[in-house]
C-alpha positions as CSV (number, residue, x, y, z in Angstrom):
1,M,135.2,-98.6,-123.6
2,K,133.9,-95.4,-122.0
3,Y,134.7,-93.5,-125.2
4,N,132.4,-95.8,-127.2
5,I,129.6,-95.4,-124.7
6,S,129.7,-91.6,-124.8
7,M,129.8,-91.7,-128.6
8,Q,126.8,-94.0,-128.6
9,R,125.0,-91.5,-126.3
10,S,125.9,-88.6,-128.6
11,Y,124.6,-90.6,-131.6
12,I,121.4,-91.3,-129.7
13,L,121.0,-87.5,-128.9
14,L,121.6,-86.6,-132.6
15,T,119.1,-89.2,-133.7
16,L,116.5,-88.1,-131.2
17,G,117.0,-84.5,-132.2
18,I,116.4,-85.3,-135.9
19,W,113.4,-87.5,-135.0
20,I,111.8,-84.6,-133.0
21,A,112.5,-82.1,-135.8
22,V,110.9,-84.4,-138.4
23,L,108.0,-85.7,-136.3
24,P,105.5,-82.9,-136.9
25,Y,105.7,-83.4,-140.7
26,L,105.1,-87.2,-140.7
27,G,101.3,-87.0,-140.7
28,F,100.6,-88.9,-137.5
29,P,97.2,-88.2,-135.8
30,Y,97.3,-85.8,-132.9
31,F,96.9,-88.5,-130.3
32,W,99.9,-90.5,-131.6
33,K,101.9,-87.4,-132.2
34,N,101.5,-86.3,-128.6
35,I,102.5,-89.8,-127.3
36,L,105.5,-89.9,-129.6
37,F,106.6,-86.4,-128.6
38,S,106.3,-87.3,-124.9
39,V,108.2,-90.6,-125.3
40,S,110.9,-88.9,-127.4
41,G,111.2,-86.1,-124.8
42,L,111.6,-88.5,-121.9
43,G,114.2,-90.5,-123.9
44,L,116.1,-87.2,-124.6
45,M,116.0,-86.3,-120.9
46,Y,117.2,-89.7,-119.8
47,V,120.2,-89.8,-122.2
48,S,121.2,-86.2,-121.4
49,F,121.0,-87.0,-117.7
50,L,123.3,-90.0,-118.1
51,M,125.8,-87.8,-120.0
52,Y,125.6,-85.2,-117.3
53,K,126.2,-87.8,-114.6
54,E,129.1,-89.2,-116.5
55,L,130.7,-85.7,-116.9
56,K,130.2,-84.9,-113.3
57,H,131.9,-88.2,-112.3
58,Q,134.8,-87.5,-114.6
59,K,135.3,-84.0,-113.1
60,K,135.3,-85.5,-109.6
61,N,138.0,-88.1,-110.4
62,K,140.2,-85.7,-112.4
63,K,143.6,-85.0,-110.8
64,E,144.9,-81.5,-111.3
65,I,148.5,-80.7,-111.7
66,F,149.3,-77.1,-111.4
67,D,151.9,-75.3,-113.6
68,N,154.3,-74.6,-110.7
69,F,154.7,-78.4,-110.1
70,S,154.9,-79.3,-113.7
71,E,157.9,-76.9,-114.2
72,N,159.9,-78.6,-111.6
73,G,159.1,-82.0,-113.1
74,F,157.3,-83.0,-109.9
75,S,154.2,-85.1,-110.3
76,E,152.2,-87.2,-107.9
77,E,152.6,-90.4,-110.0
78,K,156.3,-90.8,-109.3
């Protein structure tokens, strides 16, 4: 399930990036263009912060097995 959530967030980042790249050429008045850029930027910051928090959580919970233990066939799971 976590895989699907990260893929959805990646898709949202891609969509927001395309939206921000196309937005100046859509012909909105300056007032609306400024509001749309601000809302898009805030959304981009929020989604990227969630991805950063998830990555940090994954690194914290990751168990490391060093090469010298794996050669002997020793692991903490046995």
